[in-house]
C-alpha positions, 0 to 999 in steps of 0.5 A: 688875385688877379692883381697880385698875378699881374704884378709877378707876372711882370718879372721875367723869371717868375713869368717863366717860372708860372709858365713851366708850374702850368698842367700839362707843360710836361716838362715838370716830370723830366726836371723832377727826374733831373734832380733826383738824378743830381742829387744822387750823383752828389750822395756818390761823390760824398759817398766815395769821398767818405764825407761825414753827413750830419748824424740825423741825415746819416741814419736816414741816408745810411739806410736807404744807401747801402750802409754796410757796402764797401765805399767804393761799390756804394759810390759807384752804384749812387754815381752810376744811377744818377748819371742814367737818370740825370742823362735820360731827364736831360735826353728827354727834356731836350726832346720835348723842348724840340717838339714844343717848338715845332714849326715855331722857332720865331716864337720864344720858348715859352710862348711855343710851350705855352700854345703848344702844350697848354693850349692844346689842353684847352676846350674843344670848341666848334664854330660854324659859319662864314664869311668875314665874321667867322675868321674874326671870331677865330683870330680872338679864340685862338688865344684861349684854345687850340682845339678849334674846329672851324665848319665852314660854309661851301655855298659861295659861288662869287668872285674868285671862289666862284670862278674856282669853282666853276673852272675847277670843279672844286668847292669854293675856297675863300672862306675857308682860306680867311680861316685858315690865315686866321688860325695862323701863328704868323696872321699878319705876313700870311694875311698879305700872302694868302689875301695877294689878288693878282692884277692882270689882263689875263684869267689870273686877274681878280684871283687870291694867291690864297685860293689858287694855293688851296685849289693846287694843294687840293689837285696834289691831295687827291680832294678838297678837303685834303689840300684844305688839311695841307694848307693848314699844316703849311700855315701852322694854324691852331685848330682845323678847318672844315667843309660842312660838306664835300657835295657841291652845294647851291644855295636858293632863297625866295624873298617875300615878293616871290623872287626866286634867288639862285646862287649865294651872291644873289641872295645876299644882295637881296633887295627885300627880306627873304622868305625861305633859303635851301640848298640844292641838291637838299640831301647833301651829306656833312663831312664827317669830321665835322660831324664827329668834331660837333659830336666830341664839342664842349662849346658850339658857337653859332656865328657871327657872320651874315645870317642867311648867307653865311650861317643857316647854309651850314645848317641847311645840311641836315646832319650838321643841324642835327648834331647841333641840336643833339650835342651835349656841348654848351651852345652859343649863337653870336648875333650880328651887332648891325642888320644887313641891308635887305637880308636882315634889316629891322630884324630884332635880337629875338628874330635872329634867334628864331632863324637859327632855331627854325633851320637848327631846332628847338635846342640849338640855342642855350646862350646868346652873345649880343652887342650892347655898345650902341656908340653913342649916335656915332654910327653912320647913317648907312649903319643899323646896330641891332638894339639888344635893351628889349624884354626878354622872354625866352629860355636861352640866357641873353649876355649884352657885352661890348663886343663892337669893333668901334672903327668898323661898326658893323664888325666884331672886335674878336679881342672883345668877342672871345672875352665874351665868349670865354667869360661866358663858358666858364660861368656855365661850363658845368663839368665841361674841360676848363679854360686854361688861362690867358697868357697873351695880352687879349684885352678884356672887354669894357663892361660884361653882363656875367651871363645871368638870365635877363627876364621881361622885368630885368634891364640889361646894363 
C-alpha cells in the first residue's frame, strides 16, 4: 500500500486530489455545495428552454422540481437557488483557502492546507527539556503534528541568556529562542537571524539577536511569557513554547565528593558525577499553561538533552513532576546517544531512566527510546556512545532505533528520531488521537525495533 501511494503521489494532479480528500481539510463541504448549486443552475436552464430529459430521469427530477409549475417559475427557482448555493460555496471556499494560507504566503497552497488544517488536528504532544536536544526533536516532530508544546527549563545562567537575566531581571531566553526557531516555518532564515551574535566593543558583544528580541517583546507585552507568545506569532511557529516556571530559579548541585555547585553552567561543567541537584527556591510554581498541556497531552516526551541540566530542572518544579506522573498520555523518555563528561559519563541506559524516575516518580515513563547505531567503531575517541544492548528487565518498553546523527555523533538526527517516536506512538497509542499521514519528505530510519518489550532473554537487533 505504501508503494502504491508513493507512485500515485508522484503526479501533481493526483497528489492534489489526495490532499483535498484528507479529513479535516475543510474544503470538501464547500466543493460539494458548489457542485450542488451548479447542478441546480444547469437544471434550471434546461427547464427554461424546455429541454426534454430522458424518460427515467424525467420522472425522478420532475417529482423534485415542481413538475406542474409554470416553466418560468420552475426555471427561476432552480437558477436562483443554484446561484445562491454556488455563490455561497465560492465565498466560503475562498475564505477557507485564505485562512489556511495565513502567514505562509511563500508556501504552495497544498502545503499551507496540510500544515494549517491537517497537522492542527494531530495528537497533542508535550516535549519537556532544554538545551540543544529539544530543538532537534521539535524539528522532526513538527512535520507530524502542530499541536506541539515545548516545556522548557529556565535555569540557564550562562552566556547571553545569563547576562540578560541578571541585567533585565527576566527569565533566560536562550533555550526558548532555540525552540521557537525549531518550530518556525522558515527555519533556515529564522535560524540565521535569531542566532546572529553581535561582535562589538560594547555591552552588546556576545548577545544574540533572538535573545534581545524576546527581551524586548517581554517588555512590550508586560511579562516574559507574553513576549514569548508574541515571538511565536512573528515566527509563525507550529505549536507553543512555555517556560516550566516563571520564577527566577537557580540550579544547585552537589558532586559525589561533596563539592557544591551553584548555577546551571557550573553544574553542567562538573568534572565528576553528581550526587543530587535541586532548585532554589524549591517551591517554584509551574506555569499553568504547561500544567494544562501535560494534563491534556496524548503523548509526553522527556528529553533528549543533558540529563541534569536540561531535563531534570523541569522535573524539580514539583507541579510539573506530579503532572507527568499522573498524566493519562503515553510517556516516553528519549535517552541521549552519548554520555557527557563528568555529568553522565559511564551511566547506562537504565541508569538514565532511573534518574528520571527518581525526580518524576515511578510512573513517569512508559517507553524508552534509545539509539542502537554505534557507528561501527567510527566514533571519535572523545565520544562515548551509550550501549543499549544489555539485558532488559524493566516495566518500561525499550525501543531501539537508528536515531543518531552520524556527522555529529553526540546528537540525534531530527528526522530519524521523529520517525522512531511516531512509529512507536502508532503502535502503543491505544485510543489516543491518531497521527496524520506524513506529507513532507521526512526520511524513515534505516531500521527500527517496533517497540515490543525487550526481556532479559531477548536481544535487540
